[in-house]
C-alpha positions in Angstrom: 10.0 30.1 -27.9 11.0 27.6 -30.6 13.2 25.8 -28.2 10.4 25.6 -25.7 8.0 24.1 -28.2 10.7 21.6 -29.2 11.3 20.7 -25.6 7.6 20.1 -25.1 7.4 18.0 -28.2 10.5 15.9 -27.1 9.0 15.2 -23.6 5.6 14.4 -25.1 7.2 12.0 -27.6 9.1 10.2 -24.9 6.1 9.9 -22.6 4.0 8.6 -25.6 6.6 5.9 -26.3 7.5 7.5 -29.7 11.2 6.7 -29.5 11.8 7.4 -33.3 10.2 10.8 -33.0 12.2 11.7 -29.9 15.5 10.7 -31.6 14.7 12.9 -34.6 14.0 15.8 -32.3 17.3 15.3 -30.5 19.2 15.3 -33.8 17.5 18.5 -35.0 17.5 20.7 -31.9 19.9 21.9 -29.2 18.9 21.5 -25.6 20.0 23.0 -22.3 21.1 20.9 -19.3 17.7 21.5 -17.7 15.8 20.4 -20.8 17.9 17.3 -21.2 17.4 16.5 -17.5 13.6 16.8 -17.8 13.7 14.6 -20.9 15.8 12.0 -19.1 13.3 12.0 -16.3 10.5 11.4 -18.7 12.4 8.6 -20.3 13.0 7.1 -16.8 9.3 7.2 -16.1 8.3 5.2 -19.2 11.5 3.0 -19.5 12.5 4.5 -22.8 16.0 3.0 -22.9 16.8 3.7 -26.5 16.1 7.4 -26.0 18.0 7.5 -22.7 21.1 6.0 -24.4 21.2 9.0 -26.7 20.1 11.6 -24.1 22.6 10.7 -21.4 25.9 11.3 -23.3 24.5 14.8 -24.3 23.5 15.4 -20.7 26.9 14.4 -19.4 28.7 17.0 -21.5 27.2 19.7 -19.1 29.1 18.7 -16.0 32.4 17.2 -14.9 32.6 13.5 -16.1 34.1 12.4 -12.7 31.1 13.7 -10.7 28.2 11.4 -9.7 25.5 11.5 -12.3 23.6 14.7 -11.5 19.9 13.9 -10.9 20.7 10.2 -10.6 18.3 9.6 -7.7 15.5 11.3 -9.5 16.0 9.1 -12.6 16.3 6.0 -10.5 13.2 6.7 -8.5 11.3 7.5 -11.7 12.4 4.2 -13.2 11.2 2.4 -10.1 7.8 4.0 -10.4 7.4 2.9 -14.0 4.0 1.3 -14.6 5.5 -0.9 -17.3 7.6 -2.8 -14.9 9.1 -5.1 -17.5 11.2 -2.2 -18.9 12.4 -1.3 -15.4 15.2 -3.8 -15.1 17.2 -2.9 -18.3 16.7 0.8 -17.5 17.9 0.5 -13.9 20.9 -1.6 -15.0 21.7 1.1 -17.6 21.5 3.9 -14.9 23.8 2.0 -12.6 26.3 1.3 -15.4 26.3 5.0 -16.3 27.2 6.4 -13.0 24.2 6.2 -10.6 25.9 5.2 -7.3 24.1 2.2 -5.8 25.7 2.7 -2.4 24.2 6.2 -2.2 20.9 5.7 -3.9 20.1 2.0 -4.0 18.1 2.0 -0.8 16.0 5.0 -1.8 15.3 3.4 -5.2 14.3 0.2 -3.5 12.0 2.0 -1.1 10.3 3.7 -4.1 9.9 0.4 -5.9 8.4 -1.2 -2.8 5.9 1.6 -2.4 4.8 1.4 -6.0 4.7 -2.4 -6.1 7.3 -2.7 -8.8 8.7 -6.2 -8.2 10.9 -6.2 -11.3 12.7 -3.0 -10.1 13.0 -4.5 -6.6 14.7 -7.7 -8.0 17.0 -5.6 -10.2 18.2 -3.5 -7.3 18.6 -6.4 -5.0 20.6 -8.3 -7.7 22.8 -5.3 -7.9 23.4 -5.3 -4.2 20.7 -3.2 -2.5 19.8 -4.4 1.0 16.3 -5.8 1.4 16.4 -6.0 5.2 17.3 -2.3 5.5 14.2 -1.4 3.5 12.1 -3.9 5.4 13.1 -2.2 8.7 11.7 1.1 7.4 8.3 1.4 9.1 6.9 4.0 6.7 7.7 1.9 3.6 6.2 -1.3 5.0 3.1 0.5 6.3 2.5 2.0 2.8 2.9 -1.4 1.2 0.3 -2.9 3.6 -2.1 0.0 3.1 -2.2 -0.3 -0.7 -2.2 -4.1 -0.4 1.0 -4.7 -2.4 1.0 -8.2 -0.9 3.7 -9.6 -3.3 6.1 -6.9 -2.1 5.2 -7.5 1.5 5.8 -11.3 1.1 9.1 -10.6 -0.6 10.3 -8.3 2.2 9.3 -10.8 4.9 10.8 -13.8 3.1 14.1 -12.1 2.5 14.7 -10.4 5.8 15.9 -11.8 9.2 13.1 -12.9 11.4 13.9 -10.3 14.0 12.9 -7.5 11.5 9.3 -8.5 11.8 8.9 -9.0 15.5 5.5 -9.2 17.2 5.2 -5.5 18.1 6.2 -4.5 14.6 3.8 -6.9 13.0 1.0 -5.5 15.1 1.6 -2.0 13.7 1.6 -3.2 10.1 -1.5 -5.3 10.8 -3.3 -2.2 12.0 -2.6 -0.5 8.7 -3.7 -3.5 6.7 -6.9 -3.7 8.7 -7.6 0.0 8.5 -7.4 -0.2 4.6 -9.1 -3.6 4.2 -5.9 -5.1 2.7 -7.1 -8.7 2.8 -4.1 -10.2 1.0 -1.5 -8.3 2.9 -3.2 -9.4 6.1 -3.0 -13.0 5.1 0.7 -12.6 4.3 1.4 -11.1 7.7 -0.4 -13.9 9.5 0.8 -16.8 7.5 4.5 -15.9 6.7 5.7 -14.3 9.9 6.6 -16.1 13.2 3.4 -15.5 15.1 2.6 -18.0 17.8 -0.9 -16.7 18.8 -2.7 -15.0 15.9 -5.9 -14.5 17.9 -4.1 -12.8 20.8 -2.2 -10.5 18.4 -5.3 -9.4 16.5 -7.2 -8.8 19.7 -4.3 -6.8 21.1 -4.4 -4.3 18.1 -5.8 -0.9 19.0 -8.7 -1.1 18.2 -9.1 -4.9 17.9 -9.1 -6.3 14.4 -12.9 -6.8 14.0 -13.6 -3.4 15.5 -11.4 -1.7 12.9 -12.9 -3.6 10.0 -16.4 -2.9 11.3 -15.7 0.8 11.5 -13.6 1.4 8.4 -15.5 -1.0 6.0 -18.5 1.3 5.5 -18.7 2.9 2.1 -18.6 6.4 3.6 -15.7 5.6 5.9 -13.0 5.1 3.2 -11.1 8.3 4.0 -7.5 7.4 3.7 -6.0 8.5 0.3 -3.7 5.4 0.3 -6.6 2.9 0.6 -7.3 1.4 -2.8 -9.8 -1.2 -1.6 -13.5 -0.7 -1.8 -15.7 -1.7 1.1 -16.0 -5.3 -0.1 -12.4 -5.9 0.8 -13.3 -5.3 4.4 -16.2 -7.9 4.2 -13.9 -10.5 2.6 -11.3 -9.9 5.4 -14.0 -10.4 8.1 -15.2 -13.6 6.5 -11.6 -14.9 6.2 -10.8 -14.1 9.9 -14.1 -15.7 11.0 -13.4 -18.8 8.9 -9.9 -19.2 10.3 -11.2 -18.5 13.9 -8.4 -15.9 14.3 -10.7 -13.5 16.1 -13.1 -13.6 19.1 -16.5 -12.7 17.7 -17.6 -10.9 20.9 -14.2 -9.6 21.8 -14.3 -6.2 23.6 -12.3 -3.0 23.2 -11.3 -0.8 26.1 -14.8 0.6 26.4 -16.3 -2.9 26.4 -17.8 -2.6 22.9 -18.0 -5.5 20.5 -17.5 -5.4 16.7 -21.3 -5.5 16.4 -21.6 -2.5 18.6 -19.2 -0.6 16.2 -21.2 -1.7 13.2 -24.3 -0.5 14.9 -22.6 2.8 15.7 -22.0 3.7 12.1 -24.9 1.9 10.6 -22.9 -0.7 8.8 -25.6 -3.2 8.0 -23.5 -5.5 5.8 -21.0 -6.0 8.6 -23.7 -6.5 11.2 -25.3 -9.2 9.0 -22.0 -10.9 8.6 -21.1 -10.8 12.3 -24.5 -12.2 13.3 -25.1 -14.6 10.4 -21.7 -16.2 10.1 -20.0 -15.2 13.3 -23.0 -15.8 15.6 -22.3 -12.4 17.4 -24.3 -11.8 20.5 -26.8 -9.0 19.7 -27.4 -8.3 23.4 -23.8 -7.7 24.4 -23.6 -4.4 26.3 -20.5 -2.2 26.7 -19.1 -0.8 29.9 -22.2 1.5 30.1 -24.6 -1.3 29.3 -25.3 0.1 25.9 -26.3 -2.7 23.5 -26.1 -2.7 19.7 -29.9 -2.2 19.6 -29.7 0.8 22.0 -26.9 2.4 20.0 -28.7 2.1 16.7 -32.0 3.3 18.2 -30.2 6.3 19.8 -28.9 7.3 16.4 -32.2 6.8 14.7 -31.0 4.0 12.4 -34.3 2.3 11.5 -32.8 -0.3 9.2 -30.3 -1.4 11.8 -33.0 -1.5 14.5 -35.2 -3.6 12.3 -32.4 -6.0 11.5 -31.4 -6.4 15.1 -34.9 -7.1 16.3 -36.3 -9.1 13.4 -33.2 -11.0 12.1 -30.7 -11.0 15.0 -33.4 -11.5 17.6 -32.1 -8.9 19.9 -33.9 -8.7 23.2 -35.8 -5.4 23.3 -36.0 -5.6 27.1 -32.3 -5.5 27.4 -32.2 -2.0 25.9 
């Protein structure tokens, strides 16, 4: 029980950044391999290099010195997740010097750093020899980066990878994730730093088209993806930017003939409807393949606010309904 209490105190001291306290505990107590491993993991998470320099030699006495550092991948990934990214580089360099094999774990560490937006860790691993293009080719990693709008990481991956890694079909998939989560800055990076010849065609070719996705997902009650960190204003900013750049067709249709305004009417997204009509000059009378207009859709769902807006502000033709 005493050892368990000491173990808890050691881990807490490390996580709290109390290096001096942790070092005293290490001097006064004996720890098992498991306890040392957990403490090393805690040190990796907060970048407690001074503590790790004492912990690691103790930890190494529990296994054959010629084996790879046991738990090295865990330690490396924890260091790459470190919120205090400035301490990541020296800690990662320390792990690599002490037996963490870059050839086996470098790519996994780099993926973790990308997903957590830790640019310092990314640069440390790349400087040591980890392959950027191999990580950039991983769809899951890049999609997560776009979803949480880690645009600096996305820009780094694009700028440091061969052009063929981000081909048109691949970009379309990443764009869809960025649109779904309202990741405005990542969207700009994708459109401005990749080799796209026709931005408008690419955005229209997404499924659903760009404006339709933003109109659907930008509602306050539609933010259902756990990876999406953006509030609904991110979607509005993205729509404004796309309209300003003329990268989208305001009355473009999806496979069912619906416009973005139809989608906004469908879910009662008044802010988007106001933006599409006010700044984009969307046609309030555009019907879908079944001749359903935005006014008909909003009336069918009993959305009085949307009906009032479409009739009074957008000047929708009540006879078209």
